[in-house]
C-alpha positions as CSV (number, residue, x, y, z in Angstrom):
1,X,11.0,16.9,14.5
2,X,7.3,18.5,14.3
3,X,4.2,17.0,16.1
4,X,1.6,18.8,14.3
5,X,-0.2,16.9,11.6
6,X,-0.5,18.7,8.3
7,X,-3.7,18.4,6.4
8,X,-3.0,18.6,2.6
9,X,-4.7,17.8,-0.8
10,X,-3.5,16.0,-4.3
11,X,-5.1,15.9,-7.4
12,X,-5.3,12.4,-8.8
13,X,-5.6,12.5,-12.9
14,X,-8.9,11.8,-13.2
15,X,-9.6,14.9,-11.2
16,X,-10.1,13.6,-7.8
17,X,-9.2,15.4,-4.8
18,X,-7.2,13.4,-2.3
19,X,-6.7,14.3,1.2
20,X,-3.8,13.4,3.1
21,X,-1.9,14.0,6.3
22,X,2.2,14.4,6.9
23,X,3.3,14.2,10.3
24,X,7.3,14.6,11.2
25,X,10.3,15.1,9.2
26,X,12.5,11.9,9.1
27,X,12.2,9.3,6.3
28,X,8.9,9.0,4.6
29,X,6.7,6.0,6.1
30,X,3.0,5.9,3.9
31,X,0.4,4.0,6.4
32,X,-2.4,2.4,4.5
33,X,-5.6,1.7,6.3
34,X,-8.3,-0.7,6.0
35,X,-11.6,-0.8,3.4
36,X,-13.8,2.0,4.4
37,X,-11.9,3.2,6.6
38,X,-9.7,7.2,6.8
39,X,-6.5,8.0,8.3
40,X,-7.7,7.9,11.8
41,X,-7.7,4.0,11.2
42,X,-3.7,4.8,12.8
43,X,-4.6,7.3,15.2
44,X,-4.0,4.6,17.9
45,X,-0.6,4.1,16.7
46,X,1.0,6.7,14.4
47,X,3.0,8.4,17.0
48,X,5.0,5.2,17.5
49,X,6.7,6.0,14.1
50,X,7.3,9.6,14.5
51,X,10.7,9.7,16.0
52,X,12.4,8.2,12.8
53,X,9.8,8.4,10.1
54,X,7.7,11.7,8.6
55,X,4.4,9.7,8.6
56,X,2.1,10.0,5.4
57,X,-1.8,9.0,5.7
58,X,-4.5,9.4,3.4
59,X,-8.1,9.2,2.8
60,X,-8.8,6.9,0.1
61,X,-11.2,8.5,-2.3
62,X,-14.8,7.7,-1.0
63,X,-13.6,8.5,2.3
64,X,-13.1,11.4,4.9
65,X,-12.1,14.7,3.1
66,X,-11.2,13.0,0.0
67,X,-13.7,13.5,-3.3
68,X,-16.3,10.4,-3.4
69,X,-16.8,9.8,-6.6
70,X,-19.0,7.1,-8.1
71,X,-16.1,4.9,-9.1
72,X,-15.3,2.7,-10.1
73,X,-12.9,1.6,-7.4
74,X,-10.2,-0.9,-7.0
75,X,-6.9,-1.7,-5.0
76,X,-5.1,-0.9,-8.3
77,X,-6.4,2.7,-8.6
78,X,-5.8,3.0,-4.5
79,X,-2.4,2.3,-5.5
80,X,-1.9,4.9,-7.8
81,X,-3.4,7.4,-5.5
82,X,-0.9,6.7,-3.3
83,X,1.6,7.6,-6.2
84,X,-0.3,10.6,-6.8
85,X,0.2,11.7,-3.0
86,X,4.3,11.1,-3.2
87,X,4.3,12.6,-6.6
88,X,2.6,15.9,-4.7
89,X,5.2,15.9,-1.6
90,X,8.0,15.2,-4.1
91,X,9.3,12.0,-2.5
92,X,10.8,9.4,-5.0
93,X,11.2,6.6,-2.3
94,X,9.4,5.8,0.9
95,X,8.5,2.8,3.3
96,X,5.0,1.5,3.3
97,X,3.2,-0.1,5.6
98,X,0.0,-1.4,4.8
99,X,-3.0,-3.2,6.8
100,X,-6.1,-5.2,5.7
101,X,-7.3,-4.0,2.4
102,X,-4.4,-1.4,2.8
103,X,-1.9,-4.2,2.7
104,X,-3.8,-5.3,-0.7
105,X,-3.1,-1.7,-2.1
106,X,0.5,-1.8,-0.9
107,X,1.2,-4.7,-2.8
108,X,0.0,-3.1,-6.1
109,X,2.3,-0.2,-4.8
110,X,5.4,-2.3,-4.2
111,X,5.0,-4.9,-7.3
112,X,4.5,-1.7,-10.2
113,X,6.4,0.7,-8.6
114,X,9.8,-1.0,-7.3
115,X,12.0,1.9,-7.3
116,X,9.6,4.1,-5.1
117,X,9.6,1.6,-2.3
118,X,12.4,0.7,0.3
119,X,10.7,-1.5,2.6
120,X,7.5,-3.1,2.5
121,X,5.6,-4.0,5.8
122,X,2.1,-6.1,4.9
123,X,-0.4,-6.9,8.0
124,X,-3.5,-8.6,8.4
125,X,-3.9,-8.8,4.7
126,X,-4.0,-11.2,1.4
127,X,-3.0,-11.8,-2.0
128,X,-6.6,-11.9,-2.9
129,X,-8.2,-14.2,-6.0
130,X,-8.6,-17.9,-5.6
131,X,-5.5,-18.6,-4.0
132,X,-6.3,-16.7,-0.7
133,X,-7.8,-18.1,2.3
134,X,-11.3,-16.3,2.5
135,X,-13.1,-15.7,6.0
136,X,-15.9,-18.2,6.3
137,X,-19.6,-17.8,6.1
138,X,-20.5,-16.9,9.7
139,X,-18.3,-14.2,9.6
140,X,-20.0,-12.9,6.4
141,X,-23.1,-13.3,8.0
142,X,-22.2,-11.7,11.4
143,X,-21.1,-8.3,9.1
144,X,-24.4,-8.3,6.8
145,X,-26.9,-7.8,9.7
146,X,-29.6,-5.6,8.9
147,X,-29.4,-3.8,12.4
148,X,-26.2,-1.5,12.2
149,X,-25.5,-1.8,15.6
150,X,-25.2,-5.4,15.7
151,X,-23.2,-5.4,12.5
152,X,-20.9,-3.0,14.3
153,X,-20.8,-5.2,17.3
154,X,-19.5,-7.9,15.5
155,X,-16.9,-5.9,13.4
156,X,-15.3,-4.9,16.9
157,X,-15.5,-8.5,18.3
158,X,-13.6,-9.8,15.0
159,X,-11.0,-6.4,15.2
160,X,-10.3,-7.0,19.3
161,X,-10.2,-10.3,21.6
162,X,-12.5,-9.7,24.5
163,X,-9.4,-9.5,27.0
164,X,-8.6,-6.0,25.0
165,X,-11.7,-4.7,24.8
166,X,-12.3,-5.1,28.3
167,X,-9.4,-2.4,29.2
168,X,-10.2,-0.4,26.0
169,X,-13.6,0.9,26.1
170,X,-13.3,2.8,22.6
171,X,-13.8,4.7,20.5
172,X,-12.1,3.0,18.0
173,X,-10.9,4.2,14.4
174,X,-10.7,1.0,12.8
175,X,-15.1,0.6,12.4
176,X,-15.5,2.3,9.3
177,X,-15.5,5.8,7.9
178,X,-19.3,6.9,9.4
179,X,-19.8,9.7,6.8
180,X,-19.0,7.5,3.5
181,X,-21.9,7.6,1.2
182,X,-23.6,4.5,0.4
183,X,-21.6,4.2,-3.1
184,X,-18.4,4.5,-1.7
185,X,-18.9,2.1,1.1
186,X,-20.1,-0.6,-1.6
187,X,-17.1,0.7,-3.9
188,X,-14.4,-0.4,-1.2
189,X,-16.3,-3.7,-0.7
190,X,-15.9,-4.2,-4.4
191,X,-12.5,-3.3,-4.6
192,X,-11.1,-5.3,-1.5
193,X,-13.4,-8.3,-2.4
194,X,-11.9,-8.4,-6.3
195,X,-8.0,-7.5,-5.3
196,X,-6.1,-10.5,-7.1
197,X,-1.9,-9.6,-7.0
198,X,-1.0,-13.3,-6.8
199,X,0.7,-12.9,-10.2
200,X,2.3,-9.8,-9.6
201,X,3.8,-10.4,-5.9
202,X,7.0,-12.2,-7.4
203,X,7.8,-8.7,-8.5
204,X,8.3,-7.4,-5.5
205,X,11.8,-6.6,-4.4
206,X,11.7,-4.6,-1.3
207,X,12.2,-6.6,1.9
208,X,9.1,-7.4,3.1
209,X,7.2,-7.9,6.9
210,X,4.6,-9.9,6.9
211,X,2.6,-9.6,10.1
212,X,-0.4,-11.4,11.6
213,X,-2.8,-12.2,14.6
214,X,-3.3,-15.9,14.7
215,X,-6.7,-15.4,15.9
216,X,-7.9,-13.4,12.9
217,X,-11.3,-14.0,11.5
218,X,-11.8,-11.3,8.9
219,X,-8.1,-12.4,7.2
220,X,-7.5,-15.8,8.1
221,X,-3.6,-16.2,9.3
222,X,-3.0,-18.9,6.8
223,X,-2.4,-16.1,4.1
224,X,0.6,-14.5,5.7
225,X,2.8,-17.7,4.8
226,X,1.0,-17.4,1.1
227,X,2.1,-14.1,0.9
228,X,5.8,-15.3,2.0
229,X,6.0,-17.9,-0.7
230,X,5.4,-15.2,-3.5
231,X,7.1,-12.8,-2.4
232,X,11.4,-13.3,-2.5
233,X,12.9,-11.3,0.3
234,X,9.6,-11.6,3.3
235,X,9.9,-12.5,6.7
236,X,6.7,-13.0,8.9
237,X,5.6,-13.0,12.6
238,X,2.2,-14.0,14.1
239,X,1.1,-12.9,17.2
240,X,-0.3,-15.0,19.4
241,X,-4.1,-14.6,20.3
242,X,-4.7,-11.5,18.3
243,X,-7.5,-10.8,16.0
244,X,-7.6,-8.4,13.1
245,X,-6.7,-5.2,14.8
246,X,-3.1,-6.6,15.8
247,X,-1.4,-3.5,15.6
248,X,-3.5,-1.8,18.3
249,X,-3.8,-5.2,20.4
250,X,-0.2,-6.1,20.1
251,X,0.9,-2.4,20.3
252,X,4.1,-2.5,21.9
253,X,5.6,-5.9,20.2
254,X,4.4,-4.8,16.6
255,X,5.7,-1.1,17.1
256,X,9.3,-2.2,17.7
257,X,9.4,-5.0,15.1
258,X,8.3,-2.6,12.3
259,X,10.4,0.1,13.6
260,X,13.4,-2.2,13.6
261,X,13.3,-3.6,10.4
262,X,12.2,-0.6,8.7
263,X,15.5,0.9,10.4
């Protein structure tokens, strides 16, 4: 096994250059980050999977070292970008672990390309559309505050519990890519908000593990059973006391659950 993270590039059909990162040499595991984030979303937990998998992350179009076209952006487009990366590596089949908006992207990958997915993990995510349970207006107002530092502090508190923050002063890799241009940030917001995979979820054939924190206000945990009712072979685990970034706050338990499921 190699611990070196290789920085690579693929090119989408529309010409967009997609930066992606490869580490390890086991069965491929694609790790998909949240909205307006690049691959650093996974920095805190990536090594948990390197003993058994080669981990693949990517900078979504609009983030990191990928191109930042004007758009439009959509979770379907991001899903096709994931397939572009797999094709660039010559990978026919992979496990996929998507969190937050990455879970929305993963739904499209698994539903539209079932032959490419062995096992699927959906974390802190929702089916989108009118069937989803949306965040309340107090959360929306907190994130829309004009002062960037106040909005960032609000996001941090939505991601992590006060107890966890007290022992982990940061920096945090889950609060957005600071290098995104405004048009790309807006595009990611639209992509996440317009996601609706409800009708295609029954086409997911891969065994699926659904994970959520029970104190998640960014994506309410009532979305977890909604997904489970639409995906044929799905099981669910809820982390008591955890907020949106359960994968970091409950790292030991979450990592063990995911590894056991994938293995």
